[in-house]
PDB file as gemmi writes it, atoms N, CA and C in Angstrom:
CRYST1    1.000    1.000    1.000  90.00  90.00  90.00 P 1                      
ATOM      1  N   MET A   1      10.601 119.940  76.089  1.00  0.00           N  
ATOM      2  CA  MET A   1      10.125 120.047  77.450  1.00  0.00           C  
ATOM      3  C   MET A   1      11.073 120.902  78.275  1.00  0.00           C  
ATOM      4  N   THR A   2      10.502 121.696  79.131  1.00  0.00           N  
ATOM      5  CA  THR A   2      11.285 122.546  80.008  1.00  0.00           C  
ATOM      6  C   THR A   2      11.754 121.747  81.213  1.00  0.00           C  
ATOM      7  N   GLU A   3      13.020 121.868  81.524  1.00  0.00           N  
ATOM      8  CA  GLU A   3      13.605 121.174  82.670  1.00  0.00           C  
ATOM      9  C   GLU A   3      13.534 122.076  83.901  1.00  0.00           C  
ATOM     10  N   ALA A   4      13.498 121.446  85.072  1.00  0.00           N  
ATOM     11  CA  ALA A   4      13.423 122.178  86.332  1.00  0.00           C  
ATOM     12  C   ALA A   4      14.300 121.490  87.371  1.00  0.00           C  
ATOM     13  N   ARG A   5      14.651 122.256  88.412  1.00  0.00           N  
ATOM     14  CA  ARG A   5      15.448 121.734  89.518  1.00  0.00           C  
ATOM     15  C   ARG A   5      14.873 122.317  90.810  1.00  0.00           C  
ATOM     16  N   ALA A   6      14.685 121.461  91.812  1.00  0.00           N  
ATOM     17  CA  ALA A   6      14.161 121.910  93.094  1.00  0.00           C  
ATOM     18  C   ALA A   6      14.928 121.234  94.228  1.00  0.00           C  
ATOM     19  N   HIS A   7      15.358 122.027  95.181  1.00  0.00           N  
ATOM     20  CA  HIS A   7      16.031 121.555  96.387  1.00  0.00           C  
ATOM     21  C   HIS A   7      15.005 121.730  97.501  1.00  0.00           C  
ATOM     22  N   ILE A   8      14.655 120.648  98.183  1.00  0.00           N  
ATOM     23  CA  ILE A   8      13.580 120.745  99.162  1.00  0.00           C  
ATOM     24  C   ILE A   8      14.012 120.243 100.541  1.00  0.00           C  
ATOM     25  N   PHE A   9      13.297 120.745 101.538  1.00  0.00           N  
ATOM     26  CA  PHE A   9      13.451 120.331 102.922  1.00  0.00           C  
ATOM     27  C   PHE A   9      12.050 120.023 103.442  1.00  0.00           C  
ATOM     28  N   VAL A  10      11.860 118.821 103.979  1.00  0.00           N  
ATOM     29  CA  VAL A  10      10.555 118.373 104.453  1.00  0.00           C  
ATOM     30  C   VAL A  10      10.613 118.250 105.969  1.00  0.00           C  
ATOM     31  N   GLU A  11       9.655 118.899 106.640  1.00  0.00           N  
ATOM     32  CA  GLU A  11       9.590 118.869 108.100  1.00  0.00           C  
ATOM     33  C   GLU A  11       8.375 118.078 108.563  1.00  0.00           C  
ATOM     34  N   GLY A  12       8.450 117.580 109.779  1.00  0.00           N  
ATOM     35  CA  GLY A  12       7.359 116.832 110.394  1.00  0.00           C  
ATOM     36  C   GLY A  12       7.863 115.474 110.837  1.00  0.00           C  
ATOM     37  N   ASP A  13       6.947 114.533 110.973  1.00  0.00           N  
ATOM     38  CA  ASP A  13       7.320 113.159 111.307  1.00  0.00           C  
ATOM     39  C   ASP A  13       7.634 112.466 109.986  1.00  0.00           C  
ATOM     40  N   VAL A  14       8.884 112.643 109.525  1.00  0.00           N  
ATOM     41  CA  VAL A  14       9.256 112.182 108.177  1.00  0.00           C  
ATOM     42  C   VAL A  14      10.454 111.233 108.171  1.00  0.00           C  
ATOM     43  N   GLN A  15      10.953 110.879 109.339  1.00  0.00           N  
ATOM     44  CA  GLN A  15      12.021 109.881 109.409  1.00  0.00           C  
ATOM     45  C   GLN A  15      11.470 108.625 110.077  1.00  0.00           C  
ATOM     46  N   ASP A  16      12.017 107.482 109.707  1.00  0.00           N  
ATOM     47  CA  ASP A  16      11.568 106.182 110.213  1.00  0.00           C  
ATOM     48  C   ASP A  16      10.140 105.858 109.788  1.00  0.00           C  
ATOM     49  N   VAL A  17       9.702 106.422 108.651  1.00  0.00           N  
ATOM     50  CA  VAL A  17       8.367 106.129 108.105  1.00  0.00           C  
ATOM     51  C   VAL A  17       8.480 105.733 106.624  1.00  0.00           C  
ATOM     52  N   HIS A  18       9.673 105.357 106.206  1.00  0.00           N  
ATOM     53  CA  HIS A  18       9.972 104.940 104.824  1.00  0.00           C  
ATOM     54  C   HIS A  18       9.837 106.085 103.816  1.00  0.00           C  
ATOM     55  N   PHE A  19      10.078 107.312 104.269  1.00  0.00           N  
ATOM     56  CA  PHE A  19       9.987 108.468 103.380  1.00  0.00           C  
ATOM     57  C   PHE A  19      10.998 108.354 102.243  1.00  0.00           C  
ATOM     58  N   ARG A  20      12.254 108.062 102.580  1.00  0.00           N  
ATOM     59  CA  ARG A  20      13.293 107.987 101.547  1.00  0.00           C  
ATOM     60  C   ARG A  20      13.026 106.849 100.564  1.00  0.00           C  
ATOM     61  N   ASP A  21      12.617 105.687 101.059  1.00  0.00           N  
ATOM     62  CA  ASP A  21      12.311 104.561 100.175  1.00  0.00           C  
ATOM     63  C   ASP A  21      11.202 104.920  99.196  1.00  0.00           C  
ATOM     64  N   ASN A  22      10.127 105.502  99.712  1.00  0.00           N  
ATOM     65  CA  ASN A  22       9.004 105.871  98.862  1.00  0.00           C  
ATOM     66  C   ASN A  22       9.358 107.013  97.915  1.00  0.00           C  
ATOM     67  N   ALA A  23      10.175 107.964  98.378  1.00  0.00           N  
ATOM     68  CA  ALA A  23      10.622 109.046  97.496  1.00  0.00           C  
ATOM     69  C   ALA A  23      11.449 108.475  96.353  1.00  0.00           C  
ATOM     70  N   HIS A  24      12.302 107.520  96.667  1.00  0.00           N  
ATOM     71  CA  HIS A  24      13.141 106.875  95.655  1.00  0.00           C  
ATOM     72  C   HIS A  24      12.271 106.197  94.594  1.00  0.00           C  
ATOM     73  N   GLU A  25      11.290 105.423  95.015  1.00  0.00           N  
ATOM     74  CA  GLU A  25      10.391 104.741  94.069  1.00  0.00           C  
ATOM     75  C   GLU A  25       9.601 105.745  93.228  1.00  0.00           C  
ATOM     76  N   THR A  26       9.085 106.772  93.875  1.00  0.00           N  
ATOM     77  CA  THR A  26       8.274 107.773  93.179  1.00  0.00           C  
ATOM     78  C   THR A  26       9.118 108.565  92.187  1.00  0.00           C  
ATOM     79  N   ALA A  27      10.326 108.937  92.584  1.00  0.00           N  
ATOM     80  CA  ALA A  27      11.217 109.684  91.690  1.00  0.00           C  
ATOM     81  C   ALA A  27      11.573 108.856  90.460  1.00  0.00           C  
ATOM     82  N   ARG A  28      11.855 107.588  90.664  1.00  0.00           N  
ATOM     83  CA  ARG A  28      12.193 106.728  89.524  1.00  0.00           C  
ATOM     84  C   ARG A  28      10.998 106.565  88.586  1.00  0.00           C  
ATOM     85  N   ALA A  29       9.794 106.503  89.141  1.00  0.00           N  
ATOM     86  CA  ALA A  29       8.581 106.393  88.320  1.00  0.00           C  
ATOM     87  C   ALA A  29       8.362 107.652  87.486  1.00  0.00           C  
ATOM     88  N   HIS A  30       8.829 108.788  88.001  1.00  0.00           N  
ATOM     89  CA  HIS A  30       8.685 110.070  87.292  1.00  0.00           C  
ATOM     90  C   HIS A  30       9.932 110.437  86.493  1.00  0.00           C  
ATOM     91  N   ASP A  31      10.891 109.540  86.412  1.00  0.00           N  
ATOM     92  CA  ASP A  31      12.128 109.780  85.657  1.00  0.00           C  
ATOM     93  C   ASP A  31      12.878 111.016  86.184  1.00  0.00           C  
ATOM     94  N   ILE A  32      12.901 111.148  87.499  1.00  0.00           N  
ATOM     95  CA  ILE A  32      13.580 112.254  88.172  1.00  0.00           C  
ATOM     96  C   ILE A  32      15.005 111.836  88.514  1.00  0.00           C  
ATOM     97  N   GLU A  33      15.924 112.754  88.378  1.00  0.00           N  
ATOM     98  CA  GLU A  33      17.300 112.547  88.819  1.00  0.00           C  
ATOM     99  C   GLU A  33      17.502 113.353  90.095  1.00  0.00           C  
ATOM    100  N   GLY A  34      18.430 112.897  90.947  1.00  0.00           N  
ATOM    101  CA  GLY A  34      18.705 113.624  92.176  1.00  0.00           C  
ATOM    102  C   GLY A  34      18.994 112.702  93.322  1.00  0.00           C  
ATOM    103  N   TRP A  35      18.591 113.107  94.531  1.00  0.00           N  
ATOM    104  CA  TRP A  35      18.869 112.322  95.725  1.00  0.00           C  
ATOM    105  C   TRP A  35      17.927 112.726  96.858  1.00  0.00           C  
ATOM    106  N   VAL A  36      17.899 111.876  97.891  1.00  0.00           N  
ATOM    107  CA  VAL A  36      17.125 112.142  99.105  1.00  0.00           C  
ATOM    108  C   VAL A  36      17.931 111.626 100.296  1.00  0.00           C  
ATOM    109  N   ARG A  37      17.876 112.356 101.420  1.00  0.00           N  
ATOM    110  CA  ARG A  37      18.611 111.921 102.615  1.00  0.00           C  
ATOM    111  C   ARG A  37      17.946 112.481 103.877  1.00  0.00           C  
ATOM    112  N   ASN A  38      18.193 111.803 105.001  1.00  0.00           N  
ATOM    113  CA  ASN A  38      17.753 112.280 106.305  1.00  0.00           C  
ATOM    114  C   ASN A  38      18.773 113.282 106.829  1.00  0.00           C  
ATOM    115  N   LEU A  39      18.287 114.284 107.544  1.00  0.00           N  
ATOM    116  CA  LEU A  39      19.152 115.248 108.210  1.00  0.00           C  
ATOM    117  C   LEU A  39      19.132 114.994 109.719  1.00  0.00           C  
ATOM    118  N   ASP A  40      20.178 115.381 110.400  1.00  0.00           N  
ATOM    119  CA  ASP A  40      20.292 115.167 111.838  1.00  0.00           C  
ATOM    120  C   ASP A  40      19.196 115.870 112.640  1.00  0.00           C  
ATOM    121  N   ASP A  41      18.610 116.934 112.091  1.00  0.00           N  
ATOM    122  CA  ASP A  41      17.575 117.681 112.821  1.00  0.00           C  
ATOM    123  C   ASP A  41      16.172 117.109 112.627  1.00  0.00           C  
ATOM    124  N   GLY A  42      16.057 115.942 111.965  1.00  0.00           N  
ATOM    125  CA  GLY A  42      14.759 115.287 111.796  1.00  0.00           C  
ATOM    126  C   GLY A  42      14.078 115.570 110.472  1.00  0.00           C  
ATOM    127  N   ARG A  43      14.626 116.485 109.690  1.00  0.00           N  
ATOM    128  CA  ARG A  43      14.045 116.771 108.380  1.00  0.00           C  
ATOM    129  C   ARG A  43      14.575 115.795 107.343  1.00  0.00           C  
ATOM    130  N   VAL A  44      13.912 115.798 106.180  1.00  0.00           N  
ATOM    131  CA  VAL A  44      14.396 115.085 105.006  1.00  0.00           C  
ATOM    132  C   VAL A  44      14.751 116.152 103.968  1.00  0.00           C  
ATOM    133  N   GLU A  45      15.897 115.974 103.317  1.00  0.00           N  
ATOM    134  CA  GLU A  45      16.361 116.884 102.274  1.00  0.00           C  
ATOM    135  C   GLU A  45      16.392 116.117 100.961  1.00  0.00           C  
ATOM    136  N   ALA A  46      16.002 116.777  99.876  1.00  0.00           N  
ATOM    137  CA  ALA A  46      16.031 116.123  98.566  1.00  0.00           C  
ATOM    138  C   ALA A  46      16.353 117.131  97.481  1.00  0.00           C  
ATOM    139  N   LEU A  47      16.876 116.621  96.390  1.00  0.00           N  
ATOM    140  CA  LEU A  47      17.146 117.420  95.197  1.00  0.00           C  
ATOM    141  C   LEU A  47      16.518 116.687  94.026  1.00  0.00           C  
ATOM    142  N   PHE A  48      15.657 117.376  93.291  1.00  0.00           N  
ATOM    143  CA  PHE A  48      14.966 116.793  92.145  1.00  0.00           C  
ATOM    144  C   PHE A  48      15.313 117.572  90.881  1.00  0.00           C  
ATOM    145  N   GLU A  49      15.584 116.854  89.809  1.00  0.00           N  
ATOM    146  CA  GLU A  49      15.785 117.485  88.510  1.00  0.00           C  
ATOM    147  C   GLU A  49      15.108 116.628  87.450  1.00  0.00           C  
ATOM    148  N   GLY A  50      14.352 117.283  86.588  1.00  0.00           N  
ATOM    149  CA  GLY A  50      13.625 116.607  85.516  1.00  0.00           C  
ATOM    150  C   GLY A  50      12.722 117.603  84.823  1.00  0.00           C  
ATOM    151  N   THR A  51      11.681 117.123  84.179  1.00  0.00           N  
ATOM    152  CA  THR A  51      10.751 118.049  83.545  1.00  0.00           C  
ATOM    153  C   THR A  51      10.021 118.834  84.623  1.00  0.00           C  
ATOM    154  N   GLU A  52       9.537 120.031  84.275  1.00  0.00           N  
ATOM    155  CA  GLU A  52       8.794 120.847  85.236  1.00  0.00           C  
ATOM    156  C   GLU A  52       7.635 120.046  85.822  1.00  0.00           C  
ATOM    157  N   GLU A  53       6.916 119.334  84.961  1.00  0.00           N  
ATOM    158  CA  GLU A  53       5.756 118.557  85.394  1.00  0.00           C  
ATOM    159  C   GLU A  53       6.158 117.483  86.414  1.00  0.00           C  
ATOM    160  N   ASP A  54       7.237 116.770  86.142  1.00  0.00           N  
ATOM    161  CA  ASP A  54       7.674 115.707  87.041  1.00  0.00           C  
ATOM    162  C   ASP A  54       8.234 116.256  88.348  1.00  0.00           C  
ATOM    163  N   VAL A  55       8.961 117.356  88.294  1.00  0.00           N  
ATOM    164  CA  VAL A  55       9.481 117.971  89.515  1.00  0.00           C  
ATOM    165  C   VAL A  55       8.322 118.454  90.387  1.00  0.00           C  
ATOM    166  N   GLU A  56       7.331 119.081  89.787  1.00  0.00           N  
ATOM    167  CA  GLU A  56       6.165 119.536  90.549  1.00  0.00           C  
ATOM    168  C   GLU A  56       5.412 118.354  91.142  1.00  0.00           C  
ATOM    169  N   ALA A  57       5.330 117.238  90.422  1.00  0.00           N  
ATOM    170  CA  ALA A  57       4.678 116.033  90.949  1.00  0.00           C  
ATOM    171  C   ALA A  57       5.421 115.523  92.177  1.00  0.00           C  
ATOM    172  N   MET A  58       6.747 115.580  92.157  1.00  0.00           N  
ATOM    173  CA  MET A  58       7.536 115.141  93.305  1.00  0.00           C  
ATOM    174  C   MET A  58       7.333 116.072  94.500  1.00  0.00           C  
ATOM    175  N   ILE A  59       7.263 117.359  94.251  1.00  0.00           N  
ATOM    176  CA  ILE A  59       7.034 118.307  95.344  1.00  0.00           C  
ATOM    177  C   ILE A  59       5.659 118.054  95.963  1.00  0.00           C  
ATOM    178  N   GLU A  60       4.651 117.847  95.125  1.00  0.00           N  
ATOM    179  CA  GLU A  60       3.313 117.542  95.633  1.00  0.00           C  
ATOM    180  C   GLU A  60       3.324 116.247  96.437  1.00  0.00           C  
ATOM    181  N   TRP A  61       4.078 115.245  95.964  1.00  0.00           N  
ATOM    182  CA  TRP A  61       4.173 113.991  96.711  1.00  0.00           C  
ATOM    183  C   TRP A  61       4.818 114.247  98.079  1.00  0.00           C  
ATOM    184  N   CYS A  62       5.856 115.079  98.120  1.00  0.00           N  
ATOM    185  CA  CYS A  62       6.546 115.373  99.378  1.00  0.00           C  
ATOM    186  C   CYS A  62       5.628 116.078 100.376  1.00  0.00           C  
ATOM    187  N   GLU A  63       4.661 116.820  99.889  1.00  0.00           N  
ATOM    188  CA  GLU A  63       3.723 117.505 100.775  1.00  0.00           C  
ATOM    189  C   GLU A  63       2.817 116.511 101.501  1.00  0.00           C  
ATOM    190  N   ARG A  64       2.664 115.314 100.960  1.00  0.00           N  
ATOM    191  CA  ARG A  64       1.888 114.241 101.598  1.00  0.00           C  
ATOM    192  C   ARG A  64       2.814 113.217 102.234  1.00  0.00           C  
ATOM    193  N   GLY A  65       3.815 112.779 101.464  1.00  0.00           N  
ATOM    194  CA  GLY A  65       4.726 111.736 101.905  1.00  0.00           C  
ATOM    195  C   GLY A  65       4.043 110.384 101.930  1.00  0.00           C  
ATOM    196  N   PRO A  66       4.743 109.368 102.433  1.00  0.00           N  
ATOM    197  CA  PRO A  66       4.145 108.047 102.545  1.00  0.00           C  
ATOM    198  C   PRO A  66       3.075 108.037 103.636  1.00  0.00           C  
ATOM    199  N   ILE A  67       2.305 106.976 103.666  1.00  0.00           N  
ATOM    200  CA  ILE A  67       1.133 106.914 104.546  1.00  0.00           C  
ATOM    201  C   ILE A  67       1.447 107.148 106.020  1.00  0.00           C  
ATOM    202  N   LYS A  68       2.595 106.716 106.514  1.00  0.00           N  
ATOM    203  CA  LYS A  68       2.938 106.870 107.934  1.00  0.00           C  
ATOM    204  C   LYS A  68       3.539 108.238 108.265  1.00  0.00           C  
ATOM    205  N   ALA A  69       3.835 109.038 107.267  1.00  0.00           N  
ATOM    206  CA  ALA A  69       4.450 110.353 107.499  1.00  0.00           C  
ATOM    207  C   ALA A  69       3.398 111.374 107.930  1.00  0.00           C  
ATOM    208  N   ASP A  70       3.851 112.385 108.653  1.00  0.00           N  
ATOM    209  CA  ASP A  70       3.020 113.532 109.016  1.00  0.00           C  
ATOM    210  C   ASP A  70       3.815 114.780 108.638  1.00  0.00           C  
ATOM    211  N   VAL A  71       3.655 115.208 107.395  1.00  0.00           N  
ATOM    212  CA  VAL A  71       4.399 116.355 106.866  1.00  0.00           C  
ATOM    213  C   VAL A  71       3.751 117.641 107.372  1.00  0.00           C  
ATOM    214  N   THR A  72       4.568 118.511 107.977  1.00  0.00           N  
ATOM    215  CA  THR A  72       4.053 119.780 108.486  1.00  0.00           C  
ATOM    216  C   THR A  72       4.479 120.975 107.642  1.00  0.00           C  
ATOM    217  N   HIS A  73       5.592 120.838 106.906  1.00  0.00           N  
ATOM    218  CA  HIS A  73       6.075 121.962 106.088  1.00  0.00           C  
ATOM    219  C   HIS A  73       7.052 121.449 105.041  1.00  0.00           C  
ATOM    220  N   VAL A  74       6.969 122.030 103.841  1.00  0.00           N  
ATOM    221  CA  VAL A  74       7.925 121.730 102.777  1.00  0.00           C  
ATOM    222  C   VAL A  74       8.481 123.055 102.271  1.00  0.00           C  
ATOM    223  N   GLU A  75       9.789 123.208 102.373  1.00  0.00           N  
ATOM    224  CA  GLU A  75      10.482 124.395 101.851  1.00  0.00           C  
ATOM    225  C   GLU A  75      11.083 124.023 100.502  1.00  0.00           C  
ATOM    226  N   VAL A  76      10.814 124.830  99.486  1.00  0.00           N  
ATOM    227  CA  VAL A  76      11.286 124.552  98.137  1.00  0.00           C  
ATOM    228  C   VAL A  76      12.160 125.707  97.656  1.00  0.00           C  
ATOM    229  N   GLU A  77      13.346 125.365  97.181  1.00  0.00           N  
ATOM    230  CA  GLU A  77      14.255 126.340  96.578  1.00  0.00           C  
ATOM    231  C   GLU A  77      14.458 125.917  95.128  1.00  0.00           C  
ATOM    232  N   TYR A  78      13.940 126.713  94.202  1.00  0.00           N  
ATOM    233  CA  TYR A  78      14.089 126.398  92.783  1.00  0.00           C  
ATOM    234  C   TYR A  78      15.422 126.925  92.266  1.00  0.00           C  
ATOM    235  N   GLY A  79      15.983 126.211  91.315  1.00  0.00           N  
ATOM    236  CA  GLY A  79      17.230 126.635  90.702  1.00  0.00           C  
ATOM    237  C   GLY A  79      17.244 126.229  89.241  1.00  0.00           C  
ATOM    238  N   ASP A  80      18.276 126.647  88.550  1.00  0.00           N  
ATOM    239  CA  ASP A  80      18.435 126.279  87.150  1.00  0.00           C  
ATOM    240  C   ASP A  80      18.922 124.830  87.057  1.00  0.00           C  
ATOM    241  N   PRO A  81      18.360 124.052  86.153  1.00  0.00           N  
ATOM    242  CA  PRO A  81      18.826 122.678  85.969  1.00  0.00           C  
ATOM    243  C   PRO A  81      20.315 122.665  85.626  1.00  0.00           C  
ATOM    244  N   GLN A  82      21.042 121.738  86.234  1.00  0.00           N  
ATOM    245  CA  GLN A  82      22.484 121.643  86.030  1.00  0.00           C  
ATOM    246  C   GLN A  82      22.866 120.514  85.078  1.00  0.00           C  
ATOM    247  N   GLY A  83      22.023 119.490  84.973  1.00  0.00           N  
ATOM    248  CA  GLY A  83      22.346 118.353  84.117  1.00  0.00           C  
ATOM    249  C   GLY A  83      23.507 117.535  84.647  1.00  0.00           C  
ATOM    250  N   ASP A  84      23.792 117.668  85.950  1.00  0.00           N  
ATOM    251  CA  ASP A  84      24.944 116.984  86.531  1.00  0.00           C  
ATOM    252  C   ASP A  84      24.569 115.718  87.303  1.00  0.00           C  
ATOM    253  N   LEU A  85      23.313 115.325  87.220  1.00  0.00           N  
ATOM    254  CA  LEU A  85      22.836 114.137  87.935  1.00  0.00           C  
ATOM    255  C   LEU A  85      22.525 113.034  86.928  1.00  0.00           C  
ATOM    256  N   GLU A  86      22.747 111.784  87.322  1.00  0.00           N  
ATOM    257  CA  GLU A  86      22.542 110.698  86.385  1.00  0.00           C  
ATOM    258  C   GLU A  86      21.452 109.722  86.797  1.00  0.00           C  
ATOM    259  N   ASP A  87      21.050 109.729  88.040  1.00  0.00           N  
ATOM    260  CA  ASP A  87      20.092 108.760  88.554  1.00  0.00           C  
ATOM    261  C   ASP A  87      19.445 109.370  89.780  1.00  0.00           C  
ATOM    262  N   PHE A  88      18.641 108.618  90.498  1.00  0.00           N  
ATOM    263  CA  PHE A  88      18.095 109.080  91.767  1.00  0.00           C  
ATOM    264  C   PHE A  88      18.651 108.190  92.851  1.00  0.00           C  
ATOM    265  N   GLU A  89      19.323 108.804  93.832  1.00  0.00           N  
ATOM    266  CA  GLU A  89      19.991 108.043  94.882  1.00  0.00           C  
ATOM    267  C   GLU A  89      19.348 108.306  96.244  1.00  0.00           C  
ATOM    268  N   LYS A  90      19.380 107.307  97.069  1.00  0.00           N  
ATOM    269  CA  LYS A  90      18.907 107.394  98.444  1.00  0.00           C  
ATOM    270  C   LYS A  90      20.134 107.312  99.348  1.00  0.00           C  
ATOM    271  N   HIS A  91      20.374 108.357 100.116  1.00  0.00           N  
ATOM    272  CA  HIS A  91      21.542 108.388 101.025  1.00  0.00           C  
ATOM    273  C   HIS A  91      21.102 108.090 102.437  1.00  0.00           C  
TER     274      HIS A  91                                                      
END                                                                             
């Protein structure tokens, strides 16, 4: 399987709507390694690493977010997998 890495920034009403909690659960279900955190400017930032299929599933999930979120834009920066992550963390 081909591995992939994506660094994303999610804009919209994405804080205080359980975005990080739901991202954490979804990432673990997809066997994704990486992290998710809130930024001071109201965005959510995340790093996903796993199979191409699972990383793309996470990006698609971020485009919707949890039910209370109102996602307006997702910026994705793809990179080469580093293999330096061991789990999925919520910061």
